[in-house]
N, C-alpha and C positions, 0 to 999 in steps of 0.2 A: 685475760679472757683469749684474744687473738695472740696476744705476745706468747703466753702461755704455751700457748696449743704450738707456736713456730718454736718455739726454745724444746719443746718437746721431740716435737720431730726433728727439729734437728740433733739431739743427743740421741736419738733411735738412728739416725745416720751415722753419727760419726761411732757408735757404739758399733755397729753391721759391717762400717770400711776397716776399722780396726781387727775387729775379729776376722775380716779376711784378708787384712795383711800380716797379723801376727799368728795365726793359724790357719793355713791356709792348709786347703785339701790335698791329701796325698795324690801323687798321680806319678806314675812310673812306666815312662813311656821310652822305647829304645829304635832310634830309626834303621832301619837296615844298610842307607846310602850313608858312609862315611862321608868324612867333611873332604876328604882327600878327591872325593869324586865331583868336586866344585872348583871351578877354574880362578884363582883371585883374576884381577885383570879387566880387561874391556868385554863384557857381555853387551850386547844390542838389544834393546827395547825393541823388539823386531815389530816392523809395521806388516801389515797383512792385506796381500795385492787384493782387486776385485774390480770387478770389471764395469762400467756403465751402467749396467742394470743391478749392479749392487750385488751379483754372484760372486763366488771366490775364483781367482785368477791362480788358477794351481799351478800349468807352466811356470808362470814369472814368478811365485812363492820358491818351487823347486831352483831356480837360477838365484835368487837369492841366496838360499842357503848353499846354495855349493859356491857362490861367489864371499862367502864370511868363513867361510872352508878356507879357501884359496889365500883370503886377506890376511889370516890368523885370530881370527875373532877368536875369542876365548870361551864366550859362552853365547848363548839364546834365550831371552826372554822372550817367550812368545805366548799370545793370547792378554796379552797387558792393557795395559788404557791408551800406548802407539799402537798396539793392534786391532782394538777397537771391539774389544771383548764382547763389549756389553751388547752390540749388535748383532751378534753373531747366536742363531742357534744351536744346541746342542750336538746336533749332526755335523754341522758345519764345525764344530771344534772340534768334534771326532775326526772329520776328514786332512785338518790343518795338524793333528797331532799325527796323525798317521804318516803324512809327509813327510811330515820332519825324523821320525822315529827312522823312516827308509831311507833319506838323505843322510842321519848325522851315524845313528846306534848300529843300524842295519851295515853301515859302511865302515865301522869302525873308529869314526874319528874324534880324536881326542877334545870335544866339544860339549861342556854343559848345557843340557838342558833344562829351564825355570820354566815353570807354569804359571801363568797367571789363575788362577782359583778364586780370588776374593771377591766375595758380593755381599748386601747385605745380610741375606738369609743365611745361617750357618750352615742347615740342611741342604742348600744350593751347591755351598763350597763344598762341603762334603760328595754330593755328586759329581760336579766338579773333577775334584782330590784324586777319586776312586778312578775318573776314566784317564787323567793324567799319571796314574798309576799304571793303567792296563799298556799305556803308550810307553812306557819306557823312561820319565820323567824322572831326573836327580831331584829336583826340589817343589813345593809350590810357593808362588809369591800371594800372600794373602792380604788385600788391603785393608785397613781399618773398616769397619761397616759408614757409609756413607750416610749423609742426611738424618740420622738418629741420636748425631750426639753423645757415644757412649761415655760412660764414666769410666774410670780403671778398672773398676770389678767388674763392669757390664764388658768390657773390651777380654779380661781374663775368663770369664766365662764363654765368650764367644771362639777363644782359641784353641779352650780346652775342650769344649765338646768337639771341636774339628779333629784335633790332635787325638781324642779318645777313638773317634769313629776312623782314622787314617793314620794308626802309628808308625805306619812303615815309610809315610812320604816324608821326609823332612820340610820342615815349613820356614820360610825367610818373612819376618812381617813384612809390614809397607806402610810407612809414615807419609800421606802426600795431602797436609792439613789445607792445602790449596783449592785441593778438589773434593776433598770430604767432608771437610767442617769440624776434622775432629783432630786434636795433636797429641800423638800418645809419647809422652817424655820420657828421658831416659830413666826415670824411677820407676815407671809403666812398662817397660821395656824389662829392666830388671826382675820385677814381680812375676811376669808373664814366665820370663827365661826359667825363674828358681820354680815356680810352682808347673809348668805344663812339663819342663825335663828338657831332655837331649835333642828333641823332636824340634826345638827350637831351635837353627842353627845359625840365624845372622837377620841381619836387616838391611832393607832399601832405604836408608833416610835420605826423602827429596824435600827436604827444607831448604838445602842452603843455608844451614845454621851449622857451623866449622866446631863449633863450641861443645857439642854433642858427640863430639869422634871420641874425645877423652874419658869422659865419665863412664860412658855407654861401653867399651872397650874395659877400663877397672873395674865395672860392676858386674859384668857378663861375663867376662874373662878374655884371654887374648885367643881363645878358639872360635869364639864368637866371630863370623863374620860379617863384614859391613859395608855396602855399595854404597854409593853417592847415587841419586837419583834426579840429580843436579847438574849437567853437564858444565857451566862457567865455573862451577867450585870441585866439580870433581877431581880433577889433579892435585890441588889442594888438600883436599880429602884425606885422600892415598898418603902424600907424603905426612900428613899425620897420624897415621895410623890403619886408616881404613883400607880394603882389601880389593876394591875397584868400581868401576861405576857402570850402571843399568844407563846405557847411553843412547839418547836418540840420533846424535849427530853419527855415531857408526855405523846408522844406517846408509849415509852419504860418503863416509871417509872411514871406512872400516880400519884400514892400513894405520893409516894414519893417527887415530884411536888408541890403536894398540901396540904402538911406541911409545906413545906419554904415558898409556898407563905403564908398559914396561919401567920405563924411567923413573917415573913417582914409586913404583915399589920398590925399586934399586934405591928410591931416594936421593935420585941424582937431580935436586932441585935446576943445578942449570943447563940440565940437555931437556929438563919437563917444560921450563920457562921458554927455551927455543924452539922444541918441538910445537909447543902449543899454541904461538904467536899468529901462526896462522890462521888456527881454527877459532879462534875468540868471536870474529866475525861471524862465524857459520854457527857458534852455539847460539850468538846474539838473534841471527836471521832466520833460525828454524822454531825460535818462539816468537818473531813477528807477529803470527794469530797462532790461537789457539793449536795445542798439539793434536792431532799428528797432521795438519792441513798443510803444514810446508814443508813437513819430511816428506810427503805424499807427492807434492806436486814436484819437487826435488829430484824423488826417482823416477819422477814421469818421463821429467825432462831430461834424465840422464838415460832413459830410455832401457 
């Protein structure tokens, strides 16, 4: 009775999952942005300056962008977790993207622009991704849907729907289970890459699990870019084959993070350890409370 019903339900789920994995629906998508448009190395998980009343501080934001260009930061990840995107309206997002384009793309700076467009609702992700495309984003960063704890096939459906609607904007998957309650395992990453296709160009892996670097690269290919989302293990992540870090620390130490990442990309372990020594305490202190509280306080103190 009950046991038979459970067994029957289990068989249905197993069959459905097997069908999805063995016979993925065909999807041919080609992104208009080549991998060469995305720089390896230090990408800053950029904060969004705000005034005391919670409105955007655009002059401060322009100053931040200019500082990162001068400091050698290779990429900007705007409107992500550190950028408090979930608190911003569509119109505020538009203003941030407009200023980013003016300071980076319109001035021909060789700095990649990655825009966080992920949320729980794929329709909203599509809306945000189209907005990012309008302002010359090089790629979108799309987090796994939080709270709902999707299955691997649910994740596939989520990313496939977004990619189908905005095929010309490359997608970077974003795995941060400590915030979402959903851990996208390497096998799932590989499945999404295989089924959705070339528009899935990389992943921000924020678990801090260095054992994932090799299998993801092996399953997804050497061209599949991998950014660490964990500053404390980011340099080792790159030494093991990753392509860079999307860094909170780079908000306050952009030059130093750039030096560490350049050394890691060159596989110069001795220099990495030497240059990273002074940053270890910074990595820890910036997470003494929930991000981005400490880093925004630090930036405010820095002026």
